[in-house]
N, C-alpha and C positions, 0 to 999 in steps of 0.2 A: 504493500500500500504506500509506504513512504516514497518508493521509487516512482510510482504512478503520479503521486502528488508533485514530486520534484520535476516531472515532465509536463504536467498540465498547467501548473502555476506560471512558469515562464511563458508558455504559449498564450494563455489567457491574458497575461499582463501586456505582452507585446501586441496582441490583438486589440486590447482596450486602448493602447496608446495610438495605434493607427486609426481606430474608430474615432477617438477623441479629436485627432488632427483633422480627419475628414469632416467631422461635424462642425468644427470651428471654422474651417474654410467656408462651409456652407452658410454659417451664421454671418461671416464677414461679407459674403456675396449678397446675402438676403438684405442686409441693411443698406445696400446701395440705393434702394428705393426711397430711403429717408435722406436723400442728399441735401435737402434744405435744412436738416437738423445739424447744428454746429458740432454735436457730439458724434456724428456718424463717422467722420474721417478718423479720429483717434480710436474709436471703437473698432473699425475695420482693421487698422494697423495692429491694434492689440490682439485681435483674433488671429491674424495672419502670423504674427510673432509667436503666439501660443501654439499654433499648428506646427510651425517650424521647430519649436522646442520639442514637441511631442514626437515628431518624426525623427529628429536627430537623436532623441533619447532612446527611441526604439532601435535605431541602428547601432547605437552605443551598446545597449544591453544584448544585442543579438550576436556580438562577436567576442571572442576570447583572446584576440590578438592585441597586445599592449599598444603597439604603434597605432593601430586603428582606433582603439579606445581614446588615446590621447588626441588623435585627429578629430574625432567626433566631438570631444569636449572643447577643443580649441574653436571649431567653427560654431559651436553652440553659443559661444560668447561674442559672436558677431551680432547677436540679437539680444541676449539676456540682459546686458547692462542697460538697455534702453527701456525695459519694461516699466520701471518706476517713473521715468520721465513721461511716457505715454499715458500712464495711469493718472498722473497729476494733470496732464493736459486734458484728459477726459473729464475730470472733476471740474476743472476751471471752465470747460465748455458748458457743462451742465449749469454752472453758477453764472454763466455769461460774464466771465472775468478773464478770458484769454488775452486781453490787452495787457495783463500783468506780466506776461512772459514774451512780449513782442520785442523785436530788435535785439539788443545786446544781451538781454536777460535770457532769451531762448538759446543763444550761443553759449552763454555761461553754464546753463543747465546741462549742456551736452559735453562739456570738457571732460569731466570724470568718466562718463560712459565711453567716450572715444578712446581715452587713454587706457581704460580697462580692456576694451576690445583689442587694442594693439598689443598690450602686455599678455593677454590670454593666448593669442594666436602665435606668440613667440615664446611661450612659457618654457619650451624645451631648452632655451638658451640662457635662462636666468632664473633667479629664485624670488623675484619680486611678487609674482602672482601665485603660482603653484609649482611644486617640484616634488621629487622623489615619488614618482608614479609607480603604483603596483596594482596587480589584479587580485581581487578578493574572490575566491571561489567557495567560500564557506556557506554562502546562501544559495537559494534556488536559482538566482540569476548572477552571472559574472559581473562584478562592479569594479569601478576604478577607485582606488584610494590614493591619497596624496597629502602633502603638507601645505597648508595655506601660508602664503607669504604676506608681507606687510601691506602691499597694495590691495590684496583681497579684502583685508579688514576695512580699509578705507572705502572700498567699493560697497561692502555690505552696509556699513554705517550710513553712507550717503543715500543708498537706496531706501533704507528704512526711514531716514529723515524726510525724504520726499513723500513716502507713503503716509507717514504720520502727519505731514502737512496737509495732505488731501483729506485724511480722516478728520483733522481738526477743523478744516474749512467746512466740511459737511455738517459738523456739530454747531459751530458758532455762527455761520452765515445764514441770514434769513432769506429764504427763496420765495416763500409765499405763505399765505395764512391758511390755506385749505388743508384738510387732512391728507389729501392725495399727495401734496408736496412732502409731508412727513413720511408717507409710505415710500416715496421715491428716495428720500435721503437714507432711510433705514436699509432699503435694498442695496443702494450704492455702497453704504458702509459695510454691509456683509460681503458684497462682491469684492471690495478692495481689501478687506481684512482677511478673508478666508485663505487665499493663497499664501499670505504672509505667515499665518498660523501653521499651515502645512509645512512651509519651508523651515520655520523655526523648529518644529518637531523633528524634521529630518536632520537639521544641524545637531540636535540633541540626541540623535540616533533612536528616536521614538517613532518607529515605522512598522507597518504591518508586514512588510517584506524586508528582510535584512539588507541594510545599506542601500535601499532603493527609494528614491524620492517619489511619493505618490501624487504630487501636485499636477504634473502634466496630464495624468489620467482624468482628473476631475475639473480641469479648466473649462471644459465645455459646459459644465453646470454653472460655473461662474459667468460664462458668456450669456447663458439664458437669463440669469438674474439681471445682468446689465441690460439686456434687450427689454425686459419687462419694465425696468426702472426708467430707461431712457426713451423708449419708442412706443410702448403701449399707451403711455399718457402723452402722446405727441401733440394732442390738441391743446395741451397746456402751453405749447410754444407761442400761442397767440397772446397769452396774457401780458408779456412785456409790451407788445404793440398796443394793446388796448389800454393798459394802465397809464401809458404816456399821454392818453387823450382824455381820461376821466379821473375823477377823484372819488375815493372810496366813500366819503361822507356826503356826496351829492344827493340831493333829494330826487333827482330824476332817475327812474329805473333804467339800468344799463345791463345788457346781456351780450356776451360774446359767444358765438356759435362756431364750431369747426365746420369744415365742408361736409362732414357726414351727419350734421345736425346734433352733435353733442354739445352740452354746455361747457365751455372752457372757463368761463368766469361770469359772475354776476355780482352786482353790488347789493348792499342790504335793502335798498328801496325795491329792487327787482325781486329779491328773495321774499320780502314781505308781500309783494303783489302776487307772486306765484305760490305763496304758502310754504316757502323754503327759507326759513329764518336762520337755519344752521349751516347753510351752504352745502347741504348734503346732496343737492342736485348736480353739483359739478361732476362731470363725467357721464351723466345720464342724458338721454335724448330729450330734446325739447317736446317731442310728441307725447312723452309719458309725463313730464312735469306739468305741462300746460294742456293736459288732455281735455279739460273742461272749458277750454278757450279756443275753439276751432278757428275763429277769425285771426287770432294771433299766430297760430301755427301756419295758416295759409299765407299770412304776410311774410313769415320767416322763410318760407320756401319759394316765395315769388321773386320776380325780377324787379319789383317796385323799389324805389328809393324813398318814397314817402307815401303815406296813406293815413286814413282815419279808421280806427277800429274801436269796437264797443265791447266792454266786458260786463256781463250780466251775472249777478249772484244774489244771495239773500239780502245784501245791503242795498241792492238797487242796480242802477245802470251807471257805468262810468265810461267816459269817452277819452280816447287818447289820440294824439297826433304821433304817428310812428315814423321814424326815419332810420334808414339802413345805410351803413358805409361798408364797402367791401375792403377787406384787409389783404394786402399782398406781401409776399416775401420779397427779399432783395432781387431775386431772380425773375420776379414778375408772376410767380405762381400764386394763384388764389389760395389763401390759407383759412379764410373764415369771414364772418360777418359781425359787425358791431351794430347793435340795435339800441336806439334810445327812444324812450316813451315819455311824452309830455302829457300830463293829466290836464285835459281841457274841459272837464265836467262843469266846474264852476263858471268858466268863461262861456261855455255854450249855454248854460242856464241863464246867465246874465244877458247874453245876446237875445235869447228867446224872450226874456222878460222885457227887454227894451223894445223888441219888435211888437210884442203884445201891447205894451204901453203906447207905442206910436199908433198902432191901429186903433186903440181905444180913443186916443186923443183926436185922431182924424175923424173917427165916427162921431165923437161929441161935437167937434167943430162943424161938421157937415150938418148935424141936426140943428145947431144954433143958427147957422146961416140960412139953411133952407128948411124951416119948420114945416111939418106936414099939416 
C-alpha cells in the first residue's frame, strides 16, 4: 500500500498543478471582457504569472536531475519576484489610487524584483541569493533544497511589506458605504492573505507533502475569489461617476442603474421613495425594487431623457419630473444611467388651484358684466 500511495500522490499533485495552471489561464482570458475595469489588467497579469509558476513547479517536481531542478527554479524567479508588486497594483486599482504609483514610484517598486530576478537566474555563480543545491528524495516527490543567501531575505521582507501595505489599505481606506463594498474588501483581503499564509507555512516546513509548496495548486481558488470581488459587482464601477455629480444628502431622489438594470447606487431620498431605507436594494434589479411602480420602470428602460411620471399609493398621488443622463466610460462604452426625480406634486397642485381660481374669477367677472 505505501508503494501505491508513493506513486499516486506525485501523479495527482502534478496533475493538480497542470489543472490549476490551465484554469488560471482561462480565468485571465475570461476577464478580458471586463477591459473597462481598471483592475482587469493587473488581475490578468497575476493569473498568467500564477499559471507560469504552477507549470514551472510541475516541471521542477517531475525531474530528479539536479541541473534541471536548478534551471526550473532559476526561471521561476523571472516571474515570482513581481507577484507582490502586481498584487499591490490590483488593490490600488480597486481603490482607484493607481496614481500613487505612477512615474518614478512605479520604477522604484520594480528595483528589488528586477535585481532579485537577475540574482536568481545567476545563482549558480554566487551565494547572494541561493546556493548549495541538493535533491531531497525522502518525500513522495523529489524536491530541491538549498541555503538562502542575504538577498533572498531582502526579497522576502520586501514582498511581505508590499502585501501588508495592500492589506492595510483595504482595512483603512473607505471605498463606499454599502454593505456590498464591505463584502468586496473582505474577499480581497482573503485573496491577498491566503497565498501568503500558505507560503509562510511552507517556509516553516508545515506542509501536507514533505518539502512541497502547496500554494501553486490552490491559486486558482484565489483567482475565483478575486473575480467575485472585482467583477461580479462590476456595476459598482458606476458609483464614482455618479457620486461626482450628486450629493448624498440631497433631497432629490437619485438612482444609478447599470446597463442590465441593477441598482448601482441610490441616495437616501430615493431609498425612502422606493421603500429601501437601508440601501439593501443595491445590486438588485430595479424591476423587483420598484415592482409596484410600473411607470417608473418603463421610464428607466426607455430612451427618454425627460418625462413626467405619477406614483400612486395609500398616501395618494405624487407627481415627478424624471430626467435621465447616460453614463459613459472613458472608452465611450455605455456603463449605466443616472436618474433624478423632482417631486412636483405641490407645484402641480398649486398650478391647478391657480387655474381653478382664474376660471372662477373669469366666470364671476362675466356674470357681473353680463347679468342674465
